[in-house]
C-alpha positions in Angstrom: -13.6 4.7 -24.5 -10.2 3.2 -25.4 -10.0 2.6 -29.2 -6.9 0.5 -28.9 -7.6 -3.0 -30.2 -7.2 -5.6 -27.4 -4.4 -8.1 -28.3 -4.2 -9.9 -25.0 -6.7 -11.7 -22.8 -7.0 -14.2 -20.0 -7.3 -17.8 -21.0 -9.2 -20.5 -19.0 -6.2 -20.7 -16.6 -6.2 -16.9 -16.0 -2.9 -16.5 -17.9 -2.4 -13.6 -20.3 -2.3 -14.9 -23.9 -1.7 -13.1 -27.2 -4.4 -13.1 -29.9 -2.3 -15.1 -32.3 -1.8 -18.0 -29.9 -5.5 -19.0 -29.4 -8.3 -20.5 -31.5 -10.5 -18.3 -33.5 -13.9 -17.1 -32.3 -15.5 -18.3 -29.0 -13.3 -21.4 -29.1 -10.5 -19.2 -27.7 -12.3 -19.5 -24.3 -10.9 -16.2 -23.2 -12.1 -13.3 -21.0 -11.4 -9.6 -20.8 -8.8 -8.8 -18.1 -10.7 -5.6 -17.3 -14.3 -6.6 -17.0 -14.1 -10.4 -17.2 -16.6 -10.6 -20.1 -16.2 -13.4 -22.6 -14.3 -12.5 -25.7 -14.3 -13.5 -29.4 -10.9 -14.0 -31.0 -10.7 -12.4 -34.4 -7.5 -13.8 -35.7 -8.3 -15.4 -39.0 -8.4 -12.3 -41.2 -5.7 -10.9 -43.4 -6.8 -7.3 -43.7 -7.7 -6.0 -40.2 -5.3 -6.3 -37.2 -6.0 -9.4 -35.2 -7.7 -8.6 -31.9 -10.2 -9.7 -29.2 -13.8 -8.4 -29.2 -16.3 -8.4 -26.4 -19.1 -10.8 -26.8 -21.6 -8.1 -26.1 -20.1 -5.8 -28.7 -19.4 -3.1 -26.2 -15.7 -2.6 -25.4 -15.2 -1.8 -21.7 -11.9 0.0 -22.5 -10.3 -1.2 -19.3 -8.5 -4.4 -20.5 -5.1 -2.8 -21.0 -5.2 -1.1 -17.6 -5.3 -4.5 -15.9 -2.7 -5.9 -18.4 -0.3 -3.0 -17.7 -0.7 -3.6 -14.0 0.2 -7.3 -14.4 3.1 -6.6 -16.8 4.5 -3.9 -14.4 4.8 -6.4 -11.6 6.1 -9.1 -13.8 8.9 -6.9 -15.2 10.2 -6.1 -11.8 10.0 -9.7 -10.7 11.7 -11.2 -13.8 14.5 -8.6 -13.7 14.8 -8.8 -9.8 14.6 -5.1 -9.9 13.5 -2.8 -7.1 12.9 0.9 -7.8 13.7 2.6 -4.5 14.0 6.0 -2.9 16.1 6.7 0.1 16.6 10.2 1.7 15.6 12.0 -1.5 17.7 9.8 -3.8 16.1 7.5 -6.4 17.6 4.4 -8.0 17.5 0.7 -8.6 18.5 -2.2 -6.4 18.9 -5.8 -7.6 17.7 -8.6 -5.3 16.7 -12.2 -5.3 14.4 -11.7 -2.4 11.4 -10.2 -4.3 7.8 -11.3 -4.5 4.4 -10.2 -5.8 1.5 -9.4 -3.5 3.1 -10.7 -0.4 0.8 -10.4 2.5 2.4 -8.4 5.3 0.3 -9.7 8.2 1.8 -7.5 10.9 0.9 -4.4 8.8 -2.3 -5.7 7.3 -1.4 -4.6 3.8 -0.6 -6.4 0.5 2.0 -4.4 -1.6 2.1 -5.0 -5.4 5.8 -5.8 -5.1 7.8 -6.5 -1.9 11.6 -7.1 -1.7 14.4 -7.0 0.9 18.0 -5.9 0.4 20.9 -6.0 2.8 22.5 -2.5 2.8 25.6 -1.2 4.7 25.0 1.1 7.6 27.6 3.3 9.3 27.2 3.0 13.1 29.9 4.4 15.4 32.4 4.2 12.6 31.5 0.6 11.8 30.0 -0.6 8.5 27.2 -2.9 9.6 24.7 -4.7 7.4 21.0 -4.2 7.9 18.1 -6.0 6.2 15.8 -3.4 4.7 12.3 -4.1 3.2 11.1 -2.1 0.1 7.7 -1.7 -1.4 6.7 -0.9 -5.0 3.2 -0.1 -6.0 2.0 -0.1 -9.6 -0.5 2.7 -10.3 -2.7 2.3 -13.4 -6.2 3.0 -12.3 -6.0 3.1 -8.4 -3.5 5.2 -6.5 -2.2 4.2 -3.1 -4.8 5.4 -0.6 -4.0 7.6 2.4 -4.5 4.7 4.9 -2.0 2.5 3.2 0.5 5.3 2.8 0.2 6.2 6.5 0.9 2.5 7.5 4.0 2.5 5.2 5.4 5.7 6.6 4.7 4.9 10.2 6.6 1.6 9.9 9.5 3.3 8.1 9.4 1.2 4.9 10.8 2.9 1.8 8.1 2.8 -0.9 7.7 4.0 -4.5 4.6 4.2 -6.6 5.1 3.9 -10.4 2.5 5.9 -12.2 1.5 4.0 -15.4 -1.9 5.7 -15.6 -0.9 7.6 -18.7 1.0 4.8 -20.4 -0.1 3.8 -23.9 2.1 0.7 -24.0 0.5 -2.2 -25.8 3.4 -4.6 -25.4 5.4 -5.7 -22.3 8.6 -4.4 -24.0 7.2 -0.9 -24.4 6.1 -0.8 -20.8 9.6 -1.3 -19.6 10.5 2.3 -20.7 7.7 3.7 -18.7 8.7 1.8 -15.6 12.4 2.9 -15.8 11.4 6.5 -16.4 11.9 8.1 -12.9 9.6 10.9 -13.9 6.8 8.4 -13.4 7.8 7.6 -9.8 5.8 9.0 -6.9 7.7 8.6 -3.6 5.5 7.3 -0.9 8.2 7.2 1.7 12.0 7.6 1.5 12.9 7.4 5.2 14.0 4.2 6.9 12.4 3.7 10.2 14.2 3.0 13.5 12.9 -0.6 13.6 15.3 -1.4 10.8 18.4 0.0 12.4 20.9 -2.7 13.4 20.4 -4.2 16.8 23.7 -4.9 18.5 23.7 -7.8 20.9 26.3 -7.1 23.6 27.7 -10.2 25.3 26.6 -11.1 28.8 29.4 -11.8 31.2 28.1 -13.8 34.2 30.8 -13.1 36.7 30.7 -9.3 36.4 29.0 -7.6 39.3 28.5 -4.3 37.5 27.2 -3.8 34.0 27.5 -0.1 33.1 27.4 1.0 29.5 29.5 0.5 26.4 29.6 3.2 23.6 26.2 4.5 24.8 24.6 1.0 24.6 23.4 -0.4 27.9 24.5 -4.0 28.4 21.7 -6.3 29.3 20.9 -6.6 33.0 18.9 -9.7 32.5 21.1 -12.7 31.5 20.4 -14.7 28.4 20.4 -17.8 30.6 19.2 -18.2 34.1 22.6 -18.3 35.6 23.6 -16.4 38.8 26.7 -16.6 40.9 26.2 -17.8 44.4 27.0 -15.5 47.2 30.2 -16.2 49.1 
């Protein structure tokens, strides 16, 4: 049982609200983020700390677990921050291409946080850009299961799980420190798969009779357009 007094709850619109921003008693129209039970707002006293209480009188103790999970995703989204691991190295990447619970239909998974970053890639001495996806999972009460981890690894998507299961943060600001602490990062996958290597489109030359190879890359034998020279 968690003895921490609950200071946040879901309002009627399913938005997190603080105890001091709602009406007192049942008029708050709030529910517990953990168990969805109706809550009583106790925010008119001057002695005891303001808090939400379960209508049944039995605190489920899971409210802050859900809240930390929500905050964890919001912190990354608001700061456009992606915790990443690549080839054994951990760090952060900034990106505007980041979203929460984006459905990856081709993989049949829904990551907590999904983002994409264009990174340079050295190929035959050339610095080429490649668009790499990254996944971040927030672990509070449920770790990434083996099936999801296998899909991530098989598709070569770098992924990090941030372990907040032992966090005691009761404010969003306090939770930031736990997220930035790399000791709380569990690396699911740090290898970029072949499907994300740059694909070089070699030009098709219609009047060449032989195609051959160029720097180890086979030039297309099938033209981009249905164009063939007439025999003379």
